[in-house]
Structures are given as structure tokens and as C-alpha cells.
C-alpha positions in Angstrom: 0.8 -43.8 -38.4 -0.1 -41.3 -41.0 1.6 -37.8 -40.6 -1.5 -36.2 -41.6 -3.7 -38.0 -39.1 -1.4 -37.2 -36.4 -1.3 -33.6 -37.0 -5.1 -33.7 -37.3 -5.4 -35.6 -33.8 -2.9 -33.0 -32.3 -4.8 -30.2 -33.6 -8.1 -31.4 -32.1 -6.4 -32.1 -28.7 -5.1 -28.5 -29.0 -8.6 -27.0 -29.6 -10.2 -29.2 -26.9 -7.6 -28.0 -24.4 -8.0 -24.4 -25.5 -11.9 -24.6 -25.3 -11.6 -26.3 -21.9 -9.2 -23.7 -20.5 -11.3 -20.8 -21.9 -14.6 -22.3 -20.8 -13.7 -23.5 -17.2 -10.4 -22.0 -16.1 -10.2 -18.5 -17.2 -13.6 -17.3 -16.1 -13.1 -17.9 -12.4 -9.8 -16.3 -12.5 -10.8 -13.1 -14.2 -13.9 -13.1 -11.7 -11.5 -13.3 -9.0 -9.3 -10.6 -10.5 -12.2 -8.4 -11.0 -13.4 -8.8 -7.5 -10.1 -7.9 -6.2 -10.0 -4.9 -8.5 -13.4 -3.9 -7.2 -12.0 -4.3 -3.5 -9.0 -2.3 -4.3 -11.1 0.6 -5.7 -13.4 0.3 -2.7 -10.3 0.7 -0.5 -8.9 3.8 -2.5 -12.4 5.4 -2.1 -12.3 5.0 1.3 -8.9 6.8 1.3 -10.6 9.5 -0.8 -13.2 9.8 1.7 -10.4 10.0 4.4 -9.1 13.1 2.2 -12.6 14.6 2.1 -12.9 14.3 5.8 -9.7 16.1 6.2 -10.6 18.8 4.1 -13.9 19.2 6.0 -11.9 19.4 9.2 -9.6 22.0 7.8 -12.9 23.8 6.6 -14.0 23.5 10.3 -10.9 24.7 11.5 -10.8 27.7 9.3 -14.2 28.7 10.5 -12.9 28.1 14.0 -10.1 30.5 13.2 -12.1 33.4 11.6 -14.3 33.4 14.7 -11.2 33.5 16.9 -10.0 36.6 14.9 -13.3 38.6 16.2 -12.6 37.8 19.8 -9.9 39.0 21.9 -6.1 38.0 21.5 -6.1 35.5 24.3 -9.0 33.5 22.8 -7.3 33.9 19.3 -4.2 32.3 20.5 -6.0 29.5 22.3 -8.2 28.9 19.0 -5.0 28.6 16.8 -3.6 26.1 19.2 -6.7 24.1 19.2 -6.8 24.3 15.2 -3.2 23.4 14.8 -3.9 20.3 16.9 -7.0 19.4 15.1 -5.3 19.8 11.8 -2.4 17.6 12.9 -4.8 15.1 14.3 -6.9 14.8 11.4 -4.0 14.7 9.2 -2.3 12.0 11.3 -5.7 10.0 11.5 -6.3 10.5 7.6 -2.8 9.3 6.8 -2.9 6.3 9.2 -6.3 5.4 7.7 -4.9 5.6 4.1 -1.6 3.7 4.8 -3.8 1.1 6.6 -6.4 0.8 3.7 -3.6 0.8 0.9 -1.4 -1.8 2.9 -4.6 -4.1 3.2 -5.5 -3.8 -0.2 -2.0 -4.7 -1.5 -1.9 -7.4 1.2 -5.0 -8.8 -0.1 -4.0 -8.5 -3.9 -0.9 -10.5 -3.0 -2.7 -13.1 -1.4 -5.3 -13.4 -3.9 -2.3 -13.5 -6.7 -0.8 -16.4 -4.6 -4.0 -18.3 -4.4 -4.7 -17.9 -8.2 -1.1 -19.1 -9.0 -1.3 -22.2 -6.8 -4.9 -22.9 -8.1 -3.4 -22.7 -11.6 -0.5 -24.9 -10.8 -2.8 -27.5 -9.4 -5.0 -27.2 -12.4 -2.2 -27.3 -14.7 -0.8 -30.5 -13.0 -4.3 -32.3 -13.3 -4.7 -31.3 -17.0 -1.0 -32.4 -17.9 -1.8 -35.8 -16.2 -5.1 -36.2 -18.0 -3.5 -35.2 -21.3 -0.7 -37.8 -20.7 -3.3 -40.4 -20.0 -5.1 -39.5 -23.2 -1.9 -39.6 -25.3 -0.5 -42.8 -23.8 -3.8 -44.3 -23.9 -3.5 -45.8 -20.4 -4.2 -44.3 -17.0 -1.2 -42.7 -15.0 -1.1 -43.8 -11.5 -1.2 -40.7 -9.3 -0.1 -42.5 -6.3 2.9 -44.3 -8.1 4.0 -41.1 -9.7 3.4 -38.8 -6.9 7.0 -37.6 -6.8 7.0 -36.8 -10.5 3.7 -34.9 -10.1 5.0 -32.9 -7.2 8.1 -32.0 -9.1 5.9 -31.0 -12.1 3.8 -28.7 -9.7 6.9 -27.2 -8.3 8.3 -26.5 -11.9 5.1 -24.8 -12.7 
């Protein structure tokens, strides 16, 4: 076979594969990553909202402390205890919510990455089989070569 024709044919196959990947494989992956990025941003926004709620609680506590100073000493001591308890409770709740949201976002991101990897592995295996079929000019029997295909998926 002519070397120039072989190189030309391989170049055509390469560009077709590149076009196929850019057209059908990358857009769903980038969409999934953008969706995940948005979920993480929403989670971080919720954590920021929790911080803002904590700041509002601290502002309320400051108001309680200011009013307690104008009253007698016994009421002031009680108000300070209440304020400290509210601050601690609000802080614990905000930290717990923040930790939960961040942990959920990280878990969701890890699951999404794993799903994307598995999907890519399956897609690459199918593309490899189709490419092999075209190169060999005959159909590769998926049932007969299941073990080989499973090994290929595991390697990818």
C-alpha cells in the first residue's frame, strides 16, 4: 500500500475521531462539570448564609447585652449567660451546617467524577472497538472478545 495513502487515511480517521469526541463526548462532560460547579457554589453560598445568620445572631446578642447593662446586676448576669449560650449554640449550628454542606458538596463532586470516569471508560472502549472494526474492515464480536474488552476497560 502507498505510504502517502496510509498517512492520509490515518489523518482522516484521526480528524473524524477528534470531531466525534469534541461533538458528542466533551459537551456532556463539560455540562456535568458546570452543573457540579454550580452545586458547589450553591453549597458555599449556603455556608456564607449560615455565617451571615451567625453574625445576625451575634448582633442580636449584642443588643441583649446592651439592654442588660441598663438593668440591675442580677439581670445582667442572666443576660450574659443567655447571650453566651446563644452565641455558642448559633456557632455550633453554623459550623455543623457548614461542615455538612461542604461534606455533601465534596461527596457529590467525588461521585460525579467517578460517574464521569466510568462513562468515559465505557465510551472509550466502545470507540476503540469501533475503530478496530474500521481498521480491520470486519466486525469484532463483542461476546467472543468480552474478556479482552473487560481488560481494556479496566486498563482505561
